[in-house]
N, C-alpha and C positions, 0 to 999 in steps of 0.2 A: 504494500500500500504506500509506503514511504517513497519507493522508487517511482511509482506512478504519479504521486503528488509532485515530486521533484521534477519529473519530466514535463508535466503540465505547466508548472511554474516556469521552467526553462523555456518552453515554447512561447509562453506569453511574453517573457522578457525579450526573446529574439524578435517576435512579431512587433512589439512596441518599439524596439530599437530600429528595426527596418523601416517602420512607418515614420518615425522621427527623422531618420536620415533622408528618406524620400521627400518629406515635407521641407526639410532644410535645403535640400538640393533644388526643389521647386522655387523656394524663396530666393535663393542665390541667383538662380537662372533669371527669374522675373526682374530682379534688381539690376541686371547687367547694364542697362542704359544710364543708370545713375551712378554717382560716385560720392564718396565722403559722407558728409552730414545729410545730403539729400537721400542717399540710400539708407542710412541708419534710421532716419525718421519716416521713411515711406511705408505705407501699408502695402500688403500683398494679398490679393484675392485669387481664388480659383473659381472659374465659372462652372456652373452645374448645367446639366442637360436642359433644365427648364428655364435657363437664362437668368437665374438668380445666381448669387455667388456666396462662397464661404470665405471668411476672412482667415488667412493663414498667419498673418503678422499684422498686428495693430500698428498704426502710424500716428504721428503727431505733427507732420509738416505740410499736409495737404496733398502730397503725392500718393498715387496708388499705381501699382504695377501688376501685371498678370502675364501669364504664358498663353500664347495663341497658336502654338505649333500644332495642336491637335485639330485646329479648325480646317475645314476643307480648303484646299488650294494654297495653304500656307507652307513655307519651307520648313525644314527640320528644326531650325532655330528661329522662332518668331515670338518676340515679347513686345509689350507696349507699356508705357508709363504716361499718366496724365493727372489732371486735377481730380481729386476724389469726388468733386461735384459733377463730374462727367459720367459717373457709373450708370445713371439712369439712361443716358443717351447710348452708352455702349450696350446695355441690355437691349434697348430698342433695336440697335443695329444688328445684334445677334439674332433677335427674333425675325427681322427682315431677311437676314441671310438664310436662316433655317426655312422660312417660307419659300424663298426663291430657289432653294435646293441647287445652288451653284450657278443659276442663270443670272448673269449680270443685268440683262434687260429687265427681268422681273424685279430684281432687287432695286434697280433705279426707279422703276415704276412705283414700287411700294414707298420708297423715300419721297418721291414727288407727290404721291397721293397724301401722305402724312403732312408734308409741307403745305400743300394746298388746303387741306382740311383743318390745319391748325393744331394737329396732334404731334407734330415733329418735336421731339425734345431738343431744346437748344443746348449747345455746349456752353460752358462758362466762358464769358468773354475774356480774352487775353490769356486763356489757359494754353499750355503747351501740350503737344502730343509727341512723344518720342518713341519711334519704332526702331527696332533692331531686327533685321531679317537676313538669313543666309543659310547655307548648308550646315554650318556649325557656328558657335559663338566666336571663334577666332577669326573667321572670315566674314562675319555678318556686317552689313552696312547699316548706318544709322540715318534716319530721315526724321526731320523735325518740322512741325507746322505749329502755327499759333492761331487758335480759334478766334475769329472776329465775326460772329454771326450778324448777318444783315449789312455788313460793311460793303461799300462800293469804292471804286477808285477815287471818286470825288469826296466821299466822307472820310476816308482814312489816309488819302494822300500817297498811296502806292499804286504802281501800274497794275492793270488787270490782265497782263499777258507776260509770258516768260521774258525776263530781262536779267541782266547782271544784278545781283542783290535780291532783296525781298520783293516778292510780287504777290498779288492777290488772286486767288483762284475761287471760283464759284461765287463771284460778287453778287450781293443782294439777296443771298439765301441763308438759311441756317447752317449751310455747309461752308460758308465763306471762311477762308483761312489764308494766312500768310505762308507762303512757301519759303522755307529758310534754306539757302544754298549750302 
């Protein structure tokens, strides 16, 4: 009986340790786009199948990061960090992507319908979106945008076509953002 009890306790310890290592690896992976105090204070979430999320690491600086590599069409290494206030928009984006089942035209239509109907969740104005994508972390590229929902070239003072430096994409919509070279 003692051996069975010892074996069961041993299995529980191993399972708990493996889960903790896996969670810690997920956290480290998600935080890759940030450094120093930004990474230390950032929250990390894991998206669930129902487009809700589970918090893996609490944060205190307004940043939230998550792994997207299991999303359809994403490379093996795909993580994103943004303002924690954007999580509702990310959840909406994930719902649209699930409904579209990989069809970009359907996804664009769902976004346009939500925009026209007033149900499109806006991003936090001025919030950054930092994406890191690639076959692995070592070779992943970083792409940064700044959300400026509703902005136009006239209202924000940036050109609305690709040029050297910052430029505005999707002007006048909730999708409007500054592209950072």
